[in-house]
C-alpha positions as CSV (number, residue, x, y, z in Angstrom):
1,M,-56.8,33.4,121.8
2,S,-57.8,36.0,119.3
3,V,-58.5,33.4,116.6
4,L,-61.0,31.8,119.0
5,L,-62.6,35.1,119.8
6,G,-62.9,35.9,116.1
7,A,-64.4,32.5,115.4
8,A,-66.9,32.9,118.2
9,L,-67.9,36.3,117.0
10,A,-68.3,35.1,113.4
11,V,-70.5,32.2,114.6
12,A,-72.6,34.6,116.7
13,F,-73.0,37.1,114.0
14,N,-73.8,34.6,111.3
15,S,-76.5,32.9,113.4
16,R,-78.2,36.3,114.1
17,A,-77.8,37.4,110.4
18,Q,-79.7,34.5,109.1
19,T,-83.0,35.3,111.0
20,P,-82.9,39.0,111.9
21,P,-85.6,40.1,114.2
22,E,-87.9,42.8,112.9
23,Q,-87.2,46.2,114.5
24,Q,-88.9,49.5,114.2
25,L,-86.7,52.6,114.7
26,R,-88.3,55.6,116.4
27,G,-87.4,59.3,116.4
28,H,-85.1,59.3,113.3
29,V,-87.5,60.3,110.5
30,P,-87.0,63.8,109.1
31,E,-90.2,66.0,109.1
32,V,-90.4,66.0,105.3
33,V,-90.5,62.3,105.1
34,K,-93.3,62.1,107.6
35,R,-95.5,63.9,105.2
36,L,-95.0,61.4,102.3
37,T,-97.7,59.0,101.3
38,P,-96.8,55.3,101.0
39,I,-97.5,53.8,97.5
40,G,-97.3,50.2,98.5
41,R,-95.0,47.5,99.9
42,E,-91.8,46.2,98.4
43,G,-91.9,42.5,97.5
44,S,-90.5,40.2,100.1
45,A,-88.1,38.6,97.6
46,R,-86.1,41.9,97.4
47,R,-83.3,42.6,99.7
48,L,-82.5,45.8,101.3
49,K,-78.8,46.6,101.6
50,L,-78.4,48.9,104.6
51,A,-75.3,50.4,106.2
52,I,-75.6,52.1,109.6
53,G,-72.9,54.4,110.8
54,L,-72.6,55.3,114.4
55,P,-70.4,58.0,116.0
56,L,-67.2,56.6,117.3
57,R,-66.9,56.9,121.1
58,N,-63.8,56.0,123.2
59,Q,-61.5,55.9,120.2
60,D,-58.4,55.7,122.4
61,E,-59.8,52.6,124.2
62,L,-60.8,51.0,120.9
63,T,-57.3,51.6,119.5
64,N,-55.7,50.1,122.6
65,L,-58.0,47.1,122.4
66,L,-57.2,46.5,118.8
67,H,-53.4,46.7,119.6
68,Q,-53.9,44.2,122.4
69,I,-55.9,41.8,120.2
70,Y,-53.2,41.8,117.4
71,D,-50.2,41.8,119.7
72,P,-49.0,38.1,120.0
73,A,-47.4,38.9,123.3
74,S,-50.6,40.3,124.8
75,P,-52.7,38.1,127.1
76,S,-55.8,39.4,125.3
């Protein structure tokens, strides 16, 4: 079951990763950055490698879920 879940997640993630929708984030820009003057646009051929970290909530529930997923005796 976990192999099928992993495959389904990989397919879903890869299909979205190929054509990501454009998004604009609001409320996250520090004040000093708001005062900067843009000097131009980056070429569309360049890639931006971005990593986003989010605070971990419900760590105990996540740990339990991971144990269930990797436990061969678990129905999950």
